[in-house]
C-alpha positions in Angstrom: 23.2 44.3 -62.6 20.5 41.9 -64.1 16.8 41.7 -63.6 17.4 38.8 -61.2 19.7 40.9 -59.1 16.9 43.5 -58.8 14.5 40.8 -57.7 17.0 39.6 -55.1 17.3 43.1 -53.8 13.5 43.6 -53.9 13.9 46.5 -56.3 11.2 45.0 -58.5 8.4 42.6 -57.6 8.3 38.9 -58.2 6.2 36.0 -57.1 8.8 34.4 -54.8 8.1 30.8 -53.8 11.3 29.9 -52.0 14.3 31.7 -50.4 17.2 30.9 -48.2 20.5 32.5 -47.5 22.0 31.1 -50.7 19.3 31.3 -53.3 15.9 32.6 -54.3 13.1 31.1 -56.5 10.3 32.8 -58.2 7.7 32.2 -60.9 8.8 33.0 -64.5 6.9 36.0 -65.9 6.7 34.2 -69.3 6.0 30.6 -68.3 6.8 27.8 -70.8 4.8 25.2 -68.7 2.0 25.3 -66.2 4.7 25.4 -63.5 7.8 27.4 -64.4 9.9 28.5 -61.5 13.5 30.0 -61.7 16.0 29.1 -59.0 18.7 31.8 -58.8 21.8 31.9 -56.6 22.3 35.1 -54.7 26.0 35.1 -55.5 26.7 36.7 -58.9 27.7 34.0 -61.4 26.9 35.0 -65.0 26.5 31.5 -66.4 27.1 27.9 -65.7 30.2 28.3 -67.8 31.5 30.9 -65.4 31.0 28.7 -62.4 34.2 27.3 -60.8 34.9 24.3 -58.5 34.2 26.4 -55.5 30.6 26.9 -56.8 29.8 23.2 -56.9 27.9 23.2 -53.6 25.8 26.2 -54.8 25.0 24.5 -58.1 23.9 21.4 -56.1 21.8 23.6 -53.8 19.9 24.9 -56.9 19.0 21.4 -58.0 18.1 20.1 -54.6 15.9 23.2 -53.9 14.1 22.6 -57.1 13.5 18.9 -56.3 12.3 19.8 -52.8 9.9 22.4 -54.3 8.6 19.7 -56.7 7.9 17.3 -53.8 6.3 20.0 -51.7 4.0 21.2 -54.5 3.0 17.6 -55.3 4.2 17.2 -58.9 7.4 15.3 -58.3 5.8 11.9 -58.8 4.3 12.9 -62.1 7.7 14.4 -63.2 9.4 17.6 -63.9 12.3 19.0 -65.9 15.1 21.2 -64.8 17.1 23.2 -67.4 20.1 25.5 -67.2 20.6 27.5 -70.4 24.2 28.6 -70.9 25.3 31.6 -73.0 23.7 32.8 -76.2 23.5 29.7 -78.3 22.2 27.8 -75.2 19.3 30.2 -74.9 20.4 32.2 -71.9 18.9 35.7 -71.9 19.6 36.8 -68.3 23.3 36.6 -67.4 23.0 35.4 -63.9 23.2 31.6 -63.6 19.8 30.1 -62.9 17.8 26.9 -63.1 14.4 26.5 -64.7 11.9 24.1 -63.1 9.2 23.1 -65.6 6.2 20.9 -64.6 2.5 20.6 -64.5 1.9 18.9 -67.9 3.7 16.3 -70.1 6.7 18.1 -71.5 7.6 15.8 -74.3 11.0 15.3 -75.8 13.6 17.9 -76.7 13.6 18.7 -80.4 16.6 18.9 -82.7 18.3 22.2 -83.6 
């Protein structure tokens, strides 16, 4: 069980900003931008690499929920970034698939490895 599963089960506190029957979204405890929200499916899927064709709708729900949140919070027009880290070399540290929404300031370009 991951930290995210404990948040979903309300075993540990989180600043939850969105929830429906399929996913939950909460503010990152170590934000990398003024707005940094994690969108997490309630179904256990360790990483994007572990997702299967039957998860396509759920992956889409994550992206659409992030976009809706950006519009509701008023920063969609200025822009935002969504990122999914996958496995160790991709920067994933919690092995439950999740999407990062980053916004609130110019984010610049991705660097090179």
